C-alpha positions as CSV (number, residue, x, y, z in Angstrom):
1,M,100.5,96.2,86.5
2,S,101.6,94.2,89.5
3,P,98.7,92.6,91.3
4,T,99.1,91.9,94.9
5,V,98.5,88.1,95.9
6,F,98.6,88.6,99.6
7,R,100.2,90.6,102.5
8,E,101.7,89.1,105.6
9,G,104.4,89.7,108.1
10,G,105.2,93.1,106.7
11,F,105.7,91.7,103.2
12,R,103.8,92.2,100.0
13,F,103.6,89.2,97.6
14,Y,103.0,90.1,94.0
15,F,103.4,89.4,90.3
16,F,104.4,91.6,87.4
17,S,102.1,91.3,84.5
18,R,104.6,91.3,81.7
19,E,107.5,89.2,82.8
20,E,108.9,85.6,82.3
21,P,106.5,82.8,82.1
22,R,108.2,80.6,84.8
23,L,106.2,80.5,88.0
24,H,107.6,82.9,90.6
25,V,106.5,85.6,93.0
26,H,108.0,88.9,94.0
27,V,108.2,89.9,97.7
28,Q,108.5,93.6,98.9
29,G,109.5,94.1,102.5
30,Q,110.3,97.3,104.3
31,N,114.1,97.2,103.6
32,G,114.1,95.6,100.1
33,E,112.8,93.0,97.8
34,A,113.1,89.4,96.6
35,K,112.0,87.1,93.9
36,F,111.3,83.4,94.6
37,W,110.9,80.6,91.9
38,L,108.2,78.1,92.5
39,E,109.3,75.8,89.8
40,P,110.9,73.4,89.7
41,A,111.2,73.9,93.4
42,I,110.7,76.8,95.8
43,E,114.0,78.8,95.9
44,L,115.4,82.3,96.1
45,A,116.0,83.8,92.7
46,Q,117.5,87.0,93.9
47,S,117.2,89.7,96.6
48,T,118.1,93.2,97.2
49,G,118.3,94.9,100.6
50,L,116.6,92.2,102.7
51,S,118.5,90.6,105.6
52,R,118.9,86.8,105.9
53,R,116.2,86.8,108.5
54,E,113.8,88.7,106.2
55,I,114.7,86.3,103.4
56,S,114.1,83.2,105.6
57,E,110.7,84.7,106.8
58,A,109.7,85.5,103.3
59,L,110.6,82.0,102.0
60,R,108.7,80.5,104.9
61,L,105.5,82.5,103.8
62,V,106.1,81.5,100.1
63,Q,106.1,77.8,101.2
64,E,103.2,78.3,103.5
65,H,101.1,80.0,100.8
66,E,102.3,78.1,97.8
67,H,98.7,77.0,96.9
68,V,97.4,80.6,97.1
69,I,100.3,81.8,94.9
70,R,99.8,79.1,92.3
71,S,96.1,79.7,92.1
72,A,96.6,83.4,91.8
73,W,99.3,82.8,89.1
74,N,96.8,80.5,87.1
75,Q,94.1,83.2,87.4
76,H,96.3,86.1,86.3
77,F,98.1,84.2,83.6
78,P,95.5,81.8,82.1
79,G,96.6,79.4,79.5
C-alpha cells in the first residue's frame, strides 16, 4: 500500500506502508522518482530519472508542505 499524501506540480507525494521508520516521503514525477528525508533535516535521499530542475521543484514542494507530510505520516504510522 502506498497512500498519496498530495499531488502538485505534476508530482505525486506518497509513502510506502512497509518501509523504514525514519520520516521521509517519495515523489513520483513524469520522468522518474525521488525520496526525501524529513529528519533530521529535509534533504534528497535518492533520485532516479528526474532532472535537477525537477528535483529542485520537488524539494521546494516538500519544504512548502512539510506540515502536511508530517501530519499524514503521523496518521498513517501511529505510535
